[in-house]
C-alpha positions in Angstrom: 6.2 -69.6 -20.2 3.4 -68.7 -22.6 0.7 -71.4 -22.4 -1.8 -71.8 -25.2 -5.1 -73.0 -23.8 -6.5 -73.6 -27.3 -6.2 -77.4 -28.0 -6.4 -77.0 -31.7 -3.1 -78.5 -33.1 -3.0 -75.9 -35.9 -2.5 -73.0 -33.5 0.4 -70.9 -34.6 2.7 -68.4 -32.8 0.5 -65.4 -33.7 -2.5 -67.0 -31.9 -0.3 -67.6 -28.8 0.4 -63.9 -28.5 -3.2 -63.4 -27.2 -2.9 -66.1 -24.6 -3.5 -64.9 -21.1 -2.0 -67.8 -19.2 1.6 -66.6 -19.0 3.6 -67.8 -16.0 7.2 -66.8 -15.0 9.2 -69.7 -13.5 12.6 -69.7 -11.7 13.3 -73.1 -13.4 13.8 -71.4 -16.8 16.0 -68.5 -15.8 19.5 -68.1 -17.1 22.5 -69.7 -15.3 22.3 -68.2 -11.8 24.8 -66.5 -9.5 28.0 -64.4 -9.7 26.9 -62.3 -12.7 24.9 -59.3 -11.8 22.8 -59.6 -15.0 21.6 -63.0 -13.8 20.1 -61.5 -10.7 16.3 -61.3 -10.8 14.3 -58.2 -10.0 12.0 -58.4 -6.9 8.6 -59.9 -7.8 6.7 -56.7 -6.9 8.9 -54.8 -9.4 8.1 -57.4 -12.1 4.4 -57.2 -11.4 4.4 -53.4 -11.7 6.7 -53.3 -14.8 5.2 -56.0 -17.0 1.8 -56.4 -18.6 -0.9 -57.9 -16.3 -1.1 -61.0 -18.5 2.1 -62.2 -16.8 1.7 -64.3 -13.7 4.6 -64.2 -11.2 2.9 -66.2 -8.4 5.5 -69.0 -8.5 8.4 -66.6 -7.7 9.6 -65.8 -4.2 9.3 -62.0 -3.3 13.1 -61.6 -3.6 15.7 -63.4 -5.6 16.7 -65.9 -2.9 18.4 -68.2 -5.4 21.1 -65.7 -6.5 24.5 -66.0 -4.8 28.0 -64.7 -5.5 29.0 -68.2 -6.8 28.1 -69.2 -10.4 25.7 -72.1 -10.6 27.2 -75.3 -12.1 26.0 -76.5 -15.5 24.8 -79.7 -13.8 22.7 -77.7 -11.3 21.3 -75.5 -14.1 20.4 -78.6 -16.2 18.6 -80.2 -13.1 16.7 -77.0 -12.5 15.5 -76.9 -16.1 14.6 -80.6 -15.9 12.4 -79.9 -12.9 10.7 -77.1 -14.8 10.0 -79.4 -17.7 8.5 -82.0 -15.3 6.3 -79.3 -13.8 5.0 -78.4 -17.2 4.5 -82.0 -18.3 2.9 -83.2 -15.1 1.0 -80.2 -13.7 -0.2 -78.3 -16.8 -3.2 -79.5 -18.8 -2.4 -77.5 -22.0 -1.6 -79.3 -25.2 0.8 -76.7 -26.5 3.3 -74.7 -24.4 5.7 -72.1 -25.6 8.8 -72.0 -23.3 11.1 -69.0 -23.5 14.6 -69.4 -21.9 18.2 -68.7 -22.3 20.0 -70.9 -24.9 22.7 -72.0 -22.5 20.1 -73.3 -20.1 18.4 -75.2 -22.9 21.7 -76.7 -24.0 22.6 -77.8 -20.5 19.3 -79.7 -20.1 19.0 -81.0 -23.7 22.6 -82.1 -24.1 23.8 -82.9 -20.7 20.9 -84.1 -18.5 20.9 -87.9 -18.1 17.0 -88.0 -18.0 16.4 -85.9 -21.1 16.6 -87.5 -24.6 16.5 -85.2 -27.6 15.7 -86.7 -31.0 16.5 -84.0 -33.6 19.2 -85.3 -36.0 21.4 -82.2 -35.4 25.1 -82.5 -35.3 26.9 -81.5 -32.1 27.8 -78.0 -33.5 24.1 -77.3 -34.4 22.6 -78.3 -31.0 23.4 -74.8 -29.5 20.5 -72.4 -29.9 21.0 -69.3 -32.0 20.0 -65.9 -30.8 16.1 -65.8 -30.7 15.9 -69.2 -32.4 12.5 -70.9 -32.3 12.3 -74.7 -32.3 9.3 -76.9 -31.9 9.4 -80.3 -30.0 6.9 -83.0 -29.2 7.7 -83.6 -25.5 6.6 -86.5 -23.4 7.7 -88.2 -20.2 7.9 -91.9 -19.4 9.1 -94.2 -16.7 9.7 -97.0 -19.2 13.2 -96.9 -20.7 13.3 -97.3 -24.5 16.9 -98.5 -25.0 16.7 -97.7 -28.7 16.2 -94.0 -28.0 19.0 -94.0 -25.3 21.4 -95.7 -27.7 20.6 -93.2 -30.4 21.3 -90.3 -28.0 24.5 -92.0 -26.8 25.8 -92.4 -30.4 25.2 -88.6 -30.9 27.1 -87.8 -27.7 30.0 -90.1 -28.5 30.7 -88.1 -31.7 31.4 -85.1 -29.5 33.7 -86.9 -27.1 37.1 -85.4 -26.6 36.2 -81.9 -27.6 36.9 -80.3 -24.2 37.2 -81.0 -20.5 33.8 -79.6 -19.7 32.1 -81.9 -22.2 34.0 -84.9 -20.8 32.7 -84.0 -17.2 29.2 -83.6 -18.6 29.5 -87.0 -20.4 30.1 -88.7 -17.0 26.9 -87.1 -15.7 25.0 -88.2 -18.9 26.0 -91.8 -18.5 24.0 -92.1 -15.3 20.4 -92.5 -16.3 18.1 -93.2 -13.3 14.4 -93.5 -14.3 11.8 -93.6 -11.6 8.2 -92.3 -11.2 9.8 -89.2 -9.5 12.6 -88.9 -12.1 11.1 -89.9 -15.4 12.8 -89.8 -18.8 11.8 -86.8 -20.8 11.8 -87.4 -24.6 11.9 -84.3 -26.8 11.4 -85.0 -30.6 11.9 -82.1 -32.9 9.0 -81.3 -35.3 10.3 -80.3 -38.7 
């Protein structure tokens, strides 16, 4: 996560490169488990390898989360949702650059029941391309806006019947529970 502490809304990506408030969070790591390439280095190794502008204080010393079993897409989406909540509720910055694996972003943006994405993309275009940059206005609320939920549901219904995995994820998506602890996150793409 690269956090821009400048509140000027005209800040561009080049200005963010100089930001010193960069934090590494487990919530935004690739799908976890089974694959050796998804295993994180020990925190001390990260500290000694990467530029001092990176902050690893939120990580455990060792990769305690990695197991020989591949994490489910639902679990991955929930982990990313919790990371987004942390950024929205605990950080004070107006602009935050989040860098993560495209699969993780797809799981949370397409399948998580408490995340609504307003972007006008067709189902095939929702997947992130390699090194793709997108900008969203992100907010959270405990008030359900049925119009937004209906818009998201229409987009998801178009993709129904594509494959078994999508059908299982649709069942998860149909269960929207909005509370103070589990607010709705609305992500509106900025064009």
